[in-house]
Each structure stands twice: as C-alpha cells, then as structure tokens.
N, C-alpha and C positions, 0 to 999 in steps of 0.2 A: 466240513466240520474242522478239518485241520487248518484250513484257510481262515475260517472266522477266529480260531484260537490264535493263529499268528498275528491277525489284525489286532487282537485284545492286547496281547503281550506288548506289541509295538506301541500302542496307544499309552499302555501304563508307563512304559519306559520313557516315552517323551514327556508325559505328565510329571514324573518324578524328576527328570532333568531340569524341566522349567521350575519345579518347585524349589529344587536345591540351589539353582542359579538366584532365584529370587530371595531365598534365604540368605544366600552369600552377600548379595547386594545390600540387603536390609542390614545384615549384621555388621558389615563395613561402615555403612552410614550411621549405625547406632554407636559404633566405636568411635567414630570421628565425631559424633555428636557429643559423647561422653567427654571425649579428650578436650573439645572446644569450651564446653560448659564448665569442666574442671579448670581450665586455664583462664576463662573468663570470671569465674567466681573466685579465683585465687586474690589473696590480699596483696599479693605482690605482682599482680598482672601488669602494672605500670612498668615493672622492671624487666620484664621479659622482652626480648627482641622477636622478631617474626620467625627467626630460625631456631628459636628454643626447642630443646627436645624434652621429650616427656620425663627422662631421668632428672634433668636440670630442675623442672617443675616440682617434681616429687621431693627432690633434696632441698630445695628452698622452703617448701611447704612444711616438711618435717622440722628443718632447722628453725624456722620462724616460730613454730608451735613450742618447740623445745626452749629456745632462747626467752620467750615471753613468760614460759613457766618458771625459768631459772631466774629471771630478773625481776618477776614481779610476784608470783605466788610464792616462791621459795628464796626470796632475797636474804633472808637471815643466814640460811645454809650456804648459799652461794658466796656471800661476802664474809664468811667467817674466816677465810683465809685469803681473801682478794681485797687489794686496795682500790682507792679511787671509786667508791660506789656512786657517788652522784655523777661523775664524769662518765662511768661505764654505762649506768642506765641512761643517760642523756644521749650518748653517742649511738648506743644500738636503737634507741627509739627513732632517731633522725634517720637511721639507716634501714628502717622498716624492719627491724629485729633479724637482719641477715648478718652472717658471719663476715668479718673483714679479711681474715687470713686463710679461709678455706672455701673451696666451691665444691660442685659435684665431681668434679675431677680430682680433688684432693687438696693438698697444701699449695698455697701461692708462693712457691719457693723463691721467685725473684724478689716479691714484697718482703718476705721474712729474711732473706739475705741481706736486703738493703738495710733492715733494722740492726741485725746482728753485726753486720760489718761496721756500721757507724759506732756502735758502742764498743766494740772490740778495738777500733782504732782511735778512740777518744783519749788522748794522754792526760786530760784532766781527771779522768776516772781512776780510782785506785784498784788494783787487781783483785783485792779481797773485799772490795766495796760491795754494797747492796745491789748495784744495777749489774755489775759484771758478774756476780754471783748468780743472779736471777737469769741473766742471759745464758750462762753456762748450763744451768740447769734446764731451761727450756730447749736449748739446743740438743742435749743429751736425750730429753724426753722425745724430741721428734725423731731422732735417729733410731731410738729403741722401739718406736711404734711400728709393728709389723702389719697390723690388721686394722682396718678402718671401723671405729665404732663411734657413731654420731655424737653420742653424750660425751665421750671423752674428747672428740674433736671441739666440740663447743666449749668445754672446760678450757682446753688449750687456747682457743680463740680468745677468750675472755682474758686469760693470763697474758697472751701477747699484746692485747689492747692495753692492758694495765701497765705492762713494761713500756710500751710506747709512751704513755702518759707520764710515767716517772721520768723517763729519759728526756723527753722533750721539755717537760717542766724544769728539770734541772739545767738543761742546755740553755734555757731562756732566762731563768732567775738565779742560777748558782746554788751552792750548798750552804751558805751561812744561814744560821738560825737567828734571823733578824728579830723575832719576838723575843727570844732569850736576852739578845744583845740590848734591846730597847729597855727591857726590865732593868738591867745592870745600869743603863744610863739614868733611869728614873731613880734607882738608888743614890746614884752620885748627886742628882740634883737634891734629894733630901738631905745629904750631907752638906749642902750649901756649895756644891761645885757645878758650875755652869757646863753642861755637856749634852749636846744635840747633834743628831745625824738624821737628815732627811734621806729617805730612799724613794726610788722611783720605780713603780711597777710597770714592766714592759707591757704595752698594751697589745697582746696578742690572744686570740681565742683558740685554744688548742684543738677543740671540737671541730671548728670550722677549717683549721689546718689539716686535721687528719682526714676529714671528708673530702676536701677538694684538692689537695696537692701531695706530690710525692714527698717521702721524707727528705730526700736530698735537697729539694727546693725549699722545703720548711726549714732545715738546718741552715741553708745559705742566707735566707732573708732574716733569720732570727740571730744570726751572729753580729755581736757589735763591730762596727767599722771605725770607731773613733777611740781616742785615749791610747793608741799604741796596741790595742788588743791583739791584733794578728801577730805582731812581732813578739808578744808576750807568750803566745802559744808556740811560736817557733822556738824561743828560748827554753820553753819547758820541755819540748821534744829532745832538745840537746842535752838538758839536765837528765831527763829520763835515761838517756843512753848511758850517760856517766854513771847514774845510779845502778843500772844493770851490769855495769863493768866492776862494780864495787866501791864506787866513789873515790875519795882521795885520802890520802893518810895525813896525819898531822905535820905541821911545819914547826921544827924544834928551834929553840933559841941557840943559834950557832953563830960563832964569830966568823965562820966562812961566807955568811950572807951579807957580804958587803962588795960594793963596786970594786971591780979589778982582781977580787979572790977568786980561788977555784976550790972544787971539792965535790963530793957526791951530794951534799947537802944543796949546793947550788943547781945540780941536775935535776934532782927531785924538785926543786922549787920551779924550774922550767916545766917540768912535766904537770906540776900542780896548776900552774898558770895557763898551760895549754888547754888543760881539761875545762878551765873556767872560760876559755876563749880569749884570753888577754894576750899571751905569748903566741904569736903568729909566725915567727921566724921558722925556717926548716932545720936550723942547726940545733941539736940537743947536747952541746958539749957542756963541760963541768966549770966554764968560766962565767963570772958575773959581768957580762959585757954590755955594750950599749943597748942592745936588743932587748935583754932582760930588764934593765932599768927602765926602758920605755913601757914594758909589760907591766912592771910594778906600779908605774906612775898611773896607767889606765886603770889598774885594778883599785888603787887608792882613790881615784876620781870618782869611780862608780860606787864606792862605799862611803863617800862623803868624808874622805880623809884628805889631809895636805898632801898634794902630789908631788912628794920629794924624791921618789925612787929608791928609798932606803927603807930597809925593814926594821921597823920599831915594834914595840909591844902592842900598839894600836893595830897596825897592819897584821901582825901575827894573829891577834886575836880574830880579825875578819877572815883571815886565811884558814883558820881552824874551825870556821863554821862548817858544819857537814853539809853535803849535798842534800840529805833529807830535810834538813832545816831550811835550805834555800827553796826547795820544791814546795815545801808547806807554806812559806811566805809568798811565794809566786802564786800558788793556787788561791790563797786568801784575797790577794789584790786583783786576780782575774775576776773572781766572783763580785768584788766590788765595783769593777768597771761595768759588770752586767747590770747593776742597779743605779748606773748614771744615766742621764738623758742621752740617748744614742742618735744625736742629730748634728752631724759634722757641719758647723756653720762656716761661713765665709771669714768672718771676724769673731774672736772671742778672747776673753781673758781666763787663764787658768791659774790658780793659786794652789800649790801642793803643801799642805801645812808640814809635814814632816821634813820636806825639802827646804822649808823657809825661803821659798822663792816664787816669784810671779813671772808667768809667760804671757806674751801678748801674741797672737797668731792671726795670720791673714792667709787665706787660700792654702792653708796646709803648712804654711813656712812660718818659722819664728822670726818676728820682726823686732822683738824686744824682751829682754829679760832682766830682772832686778831682784835684789835681796828684799824680804819682807820681815816684819816682826809680828807674830802671832800671839794668841792667848796664852797666859801662863797657866800653871798647873791647877789654879782654882778657877779660871775663866777660861775653859776651852774655846777656841774658835769653832763655830758650828760648821758642819758639813752640808752643804746645799747648793743649788743652782738659782740663779736669778739674772736679771738684766739691768745694766747701768741705764738709768733713764734721765738722770741730770747730774751736772757738775757744779759745785759751789767753790767760788773763789773767796778768799778772805772769810772762811766760815765762823760762825759762833759755834762754841762747843756747848751742846745743851746736855747738862750733866744728867745721867740716869739716876733715878731716886735710890736705886740700890747702893750706889757709890755714895750718894748724899748721906744715906743712913748709916752705912758701914764704915766709911772712911771719913768724909769731910766734917760732919758735925762733931764727931769725937775729937778730931783735930782742932776744930774751932774752939772747943771747950777748954783745950789745953793751951791754945795759942790764939788770943783775941784777934791778932793781926794776920792770921792764916790767909783770909780771903784777899785782904788788901796785898800782901806780899806777892800773891799769885794773879792778882788782877781779876779775881772772880767777882760776879755780880749776882744779886738775888732779887728777883722780881716777883709780882703777884701773877703775871701772864707773860706772854711773848709780844706785847706791844712796846717795841723798842723806843717809841716816841716818848714815852713816860720815864722820868728818873728811876734808877735802882733804889730799893729799900735801904734804909739805915739799920743794918744788921745789929748794931750795939744796942738797939732798942727792943730786941726780941729775945725771949727766954728760950734759948735753943735746947736746954736740957729738958724743959717741960715740952716743947715741940717733939722732940725724940721720944720722950717717955709716953706720950700720948698718940703716938703714930700719926702725927699731922705733917709730916714731912712733904707729902704731895701738895700741900696748900702753897708751896713755895717753888719758884723756878729757878734753880741754880744754873748759872751759865758763865762762860768765859768768852769775852768779846775778841774780835780779830786782833791780831797783835804778834809780835816776835815770841810771846810766852805761850800762844794758845796751843792747848795738846794736840789739835788736829793740823797744825802747821798753816800752810797757806791754801791748800786745795784738798777737798774731798770728793770722792766719786760715789754717788748714791744709787742704791738699788733697794728700794723700801722693802723690808722683810720684817717678820715678827721677831727676829732676833736682836733688832736694832744694831746691825753689824754693817760696816762699809769699809771701803778703801780710803786711806787718808795719809797726808803728809804728817810729819812729826818734827819738833824741835830737838829731839834727843838723837841726833844723827850718830853719835858715837856708838849706839847700841848695834848699829849695822855691822860693826867690825866683829862682833861676837860670832862664835860658830853655832852656838844652840840659841836662837833668838825667840825665846818665849817669854815675853814680857808684858804684853798688853792685857786689857780686860776683855778681850774677845775680838775687837776690831783688828783690821790688817793694815799696820804702818807700812808704806812703801819707801824705798830709798830714792826713787827717782820720779816724783809726781809730775814735774814739768815735761819730762820726757814721754810718760804716759799720756799727758793732755795733748802733746803734739800729735800723737797717732790718732787721736779723736779728730783734730783739726783737719787732717787730710781727707776725712770722709763726711764731716758734719758741717753744715752751713752755719749752724749757731755758735760754732766754736772757731773765732779768729785768734790764731796763736799770738800775733803781734799785739793785738787789743788786749788779750788776756794777760800778757806780760805787763803792760801799762797798768791795769787794774791791780794786779798783785803787788806793784810797787806802793799801793796805797793800803787803806784799811777798810774801804767800803765793800760790804757783802754783795756779791753778785752771783745770781743763779743762771745757768745755762742749761735750758731744757733741750734734750736731744730729739731729733725728729726719727732717728733710727737707734733703738735701743741695742745695746751691745752685750751679748751673754757673758756671764761670768760664772765659773764653776770653782767652787772651793772644795777641794777634795783632799782625801786622806790615804795616799798611796805610800806605802813603805817599801815597795817594789814596783818599778815601773819602767817603761822605755822613755828615756830622756831624748831630747832634740837632737843629740849626737848619735842616735840609733842604738845606743848601747843599754843593756839592762842595769839600772841602778838600784841600790838598796840604801835605806835611811833607818836610823832608829825610831822605835815606837814611842814617841814622845808623851802620848796621853795614855799609854799602856792599852790601846784599843786592840791591838792584835791578840793580846792574851784574853780579852773579853769576848771576842767574836768566835763562837764555837762553829766550826765547819763539819756538817754531817758527812759521815763516811760514805760517800757515793763512789 
C-alpha cells in the first residue's frame, strides 16, 4: 500500500512539472508573439531597427498618438501660443509624428545644444530680441525640468521646433519687414516718385533642411558667400565688442586736433580711431603725428569724405556717430545682402547707388571702377539684378512717354524751337527709313490734353548732343533702366551725383567696353572705336551675358577690404523697419 502511494505521488509530481514547463514555454511564446504583433502593427514600425527595445516602441507609440492629438484634434489650443502652425504640422507629419528633440532616453542634448549655441553666438541677433529671449526661456525650462512627463516633453519639443524655424528663417532671409517697405515704395509712386526695389527670395525649403541635415550644415550652406558678407559679420563682431565696452565718447571741436599739435584731445582721438579700427600704430601718445594723420585719412575715405587728414566739421560729425548707430546701419545692410542673388559669378558689374560708383569684377578681383550718376530725388534708380545682353554704339535715345508728357511737350509749348535746338525728332514709329514728322503742324496742347502722346515716338538721333552719349549697355528690364555714356561729363566732378531720370550714366564707357572685348567675340574694340567716330547705330549682341547688380548698400565692405559708410540718398534706411530679432 505504501509502495502504491509512493508511485502515485511520484507520478503526480512529474505531471505537474511537465505542465508547469509547458505553461512556461507557452507563456514565453505568447509574450514574444504579443511583442512581435505590437511591433508589426505599430504605425512607426518602419522607423524601428532590429535592436529596438520594448520601451522605445512604447515611447514612440505614445508620443505619436499624443502629437497627432495635439496637432490635429486640438490644433486651436496647441497653436494659441505657438508660432509657425503650417510648418509645425507639415514637419511632424513628414516625421511620422515622432518628436525631434526627445526620445525614450530623454532630451537629445547634443542636438538642442547645437541650436542654443548657434543662437547664443549669432552677433546679428539682439540680446533682448525675440529669438534670444525664447532661447533663454527654453534653456531655463529644460534645466528646471526634474521629472519626465510625456505631455510636457512634447509641448517643449514643439516649442524647440518653432524656435528652429524662427531662427533658420531669420538666418536665411534677415529681419527687414519687406512687405511694409514695399507699401512705402508704393506710396512714393503714388506721389509721382519712381521708387522700386526687387528682392530675391532664397530658395531653401526649411522643412527639408531640418529633416535631412544638421543645423551646422544648414547654417553653412545658407550663409551668403558674396558681396562681402563674411567680412561684414567680422566687422559686426568687432563693433559688438566696442559696444560691450561702452562705445566711444564725443570728439569735441578743439584747436589741438591739428597736425603737429599735442594735448589730451589728440590722445582721445587716437583711442577713438583705434576702436574704429583706423588707428593701427602701437604708440598712443598725445601728438598729432603722421600715423594719426594716416588714420584720419582712412576714416575719411571710409565715410565718403575728402581724405585730407584734417579734422573739420564734416569729419567730426562722422566721428560722433555712435557705435549703436553703426551697428544698426550694418545690420540693415547685412539683411539686404541676404535678399540679393547669392551666386558669385566669374564676371559681373556692381553699381552701388549710395556710393555713386560702378565696379567691374573678374574672378573675385576688381578690374575696373568708375564714377556714376544715378537717379535724382524724384526718379530713383531701381534696385534689381539682371544681365547685360547687348551693347549699342551710337545709340538713339528713345524718350520715355513719361518724360514727353511731363517735360518735353510743356517746354515745346513755351519754346517752339525746343526740339530743333536739341536735335530731337518725332516719328509715328521706329522705322528710321521714313523722314521725321513736321512738329510745327501738330497741336501739341491738344495732344497733351487728350492723352494722345503715345501716338508719337520722340527720339534723339546719334550725335554729340545725344543724352545717351556714344555707348549704352542694355539689360532689358521692366524699369527701362540701363548703363550709358553722357555728354555732361562735368557732373562726374560732383560728390553727390544724383541727377538722372533713373538710368545710370557712367564716366568711362570705353573702358567698360574694353572689358567686354576681352571675353566677347562679338566685341572688337578697335572696330568699335572706328564705329564710334561716326554716327551709325550699331548693336553688338553678346554670346555670354554679363550679370549686373544694382544695389543699395549704405554700409558695405569695399574692394580695399574696409567697412565703408555712405549717406542714405533716397531715405530708404529710415523706411526699412528691421524686426527686433
């Protein structure tokens, strides 16, 4: 009986062991099956690698569900205090509604630090501007977060993405409110003042940049490489340091500020010019010596003054411009460069309107520069870029209808010989084989009164009196503006050369023509000189168009490598509002 009982207990024990083992194996298989099913059914399955942990899957699933709820179901609440709604919704959708700045392990510290460091070190941003304020707020918020709460993390993730969009957008396009500025130009045009400024939108997709590249790479490829941008940033850094040290004091009117004299005012002037970067000598004594005179000349040249080395009221006025004023001026022009075509060409022509000067550059080097005359206070030369496509020797001046209406016909009514004295012609069309009209038989008062001026083509044939001179460089554009010669050479001696109706008169047209002849088969310089001795109109079509950039920079890096400033001749600086970034 005892033996049978023992056998029964032994059998039961074995059976239980087998059952428990079976249950354990089945449970393990079931858990694995659940895990595999969970992973495979996940909307983010394609984002997981083979080493994914269960905690990562759970975090991503919860994050995705919560972000979709925040951005789709509760978008009104989410974006009540969050900017860039369209961008945020688009970028998270493309990222399968996964966070950018957090994962299952916590904050992506290296990525966040990269953003914060870029913002903190950007000298174009104001310390109390919106971007640095938001950066400091989020940095403090992250430091004060002790416990992980998913909803709070995701809100922070959205805020970081919005900050990224604000900063990269600013870095690419600058802080000028162009919409407001264009409204002001439109108002000027209504006041019969020709004023136009074409801006170029940088062609970058910030969503694609954020999804595919590190921020450091994004900032590198979107930073302008032309028009002296990098050196302007370097100068801005130097001025920021001066600003942090309290700037510079006023330069008084002192009889001591003359060559050969001494005194404390002289030493202060040396310190002042040292801060500006013009005084580079090691000695800071109290004598107005040759080194100080050289520094004063350099300062004067950079500010568009006569480089005499003598302190007069004009030089003192420029010396007393504050460092804050100069930083503001520099920031405005840095932003203008961001909206110029960023394409460093092998050859191009640059005309800077406030500088009244043209520069011809090849392979980054200046080959030619000359004085120019630009539009006057009622006929502003437009700011835009184009390409010279042909050159006309002995051109006709085809007079714009606006000039005919406002100037020519009123003068003809006062002086019947006005056209004859200036050699102007009037035709029905541009067929030069037909003789011009007899203007004495036309009732010009009636033509003007009835708005029929466009029926007549006013022009000035080639000759010594022609308003376009002997050569014009054409880049067809909606403003009807081009580069051309002029018979009024005396005006190039003026300092402030704003006398034209918008076109750009150049001081040395033959020298500019010669630069084209070096690279253009259709331009034979010796043959061109022969044609120019006559009166026959000749058009030279270019096989390779040459870019021309008409810019408005009141602060820029000149070809001498120095930061120059010029007066705001069209009052555009005061009309361009820069957002406090």
